[in-house]
N, C-alpha and C positions, 0 to 999 in steps of 0.2 A: 368605112362601108360597114354596114350593119349586116351582121350574119344571122339568119333565121335558124333557129335550132329544130331539131326533130320533135315531133310532138311527144308528150309525156303519156297520153292515154287518148280514149276515145270518149266523147260526150254525146249523148242522143237528146235533142230538144223537139219539143213540140211546138209548132206555131199556130195559134189560134186564128180565126176568121176575123177577130177584132184586132185592128192595129197590126196586120201581118208584117209590114215594112219595119216599123221600129222594132218589133220583136225579133225578126228575122237577123237584123243588123246588129242588135244588142248582144244576142246569144253568140253570133258569130265572132263579133270583137272580143267578147270575154274569153271565149275559148282560145283564140288566137293569142291574146295576151298571155294566156297560162300556158302557151306552148301545147295545147291540145288540138286534136282532131274533132270536128263535130259533124254529126249526121242530123240533119233537120227533117221533120216530118211535117209538112205544111198542111193546113186544112184544105179540104176539097174545094171550098169556096174561095180560098186564098193562093190556089196553086199557080195561075199563071203570074202573078206579081211576084210570087216567090221565085219562080223560075229567073224572071228578069234581074231582080235584086241579087241572087246567087251569082248570076252571071256577071255582074257589076263587081261583086265582092272578089271573085276570082281574077278578074281583069285587073283590079286595082292591086291584088297581091303579086301578081306577074309584073305588072308596069312598075310600082313602087318599090318593091323589095326584091324584085327578080327572084322570087320564091322558087325553090327546088320543087316543092310539093304544092302545087295550087289546089289539089284536091283535098287539102286539109279541111275544107268546107265543102260538104256534100249535102245533097237533100234527096229524099225519096221521092220518086214520081208518084204522084197521086193515082191510085187505081179510080177506074170510072165506077160511078155509083150502080150498085147491082140492080138490075130491073126485076121488078116483082111481077109474077106471072099473072 
């Protein structure tokens, strides 16, 4: 049985509106492989898909590796666009 180690550090990643799924998954996997936690900040236009991809990654961490810290991959809720007066 594989044991998942504690994160070594925290990484912050930006997820652009172009290719948000691939970027989100790639950055999360690289951070997990390096035993780091990651906080991702998705673009406003890619917010909904980033929420779904993040939930799938957390579910995979819990199901496959029974990770003790599924929150090693977190993302920032996107703020609403400011309204102009």
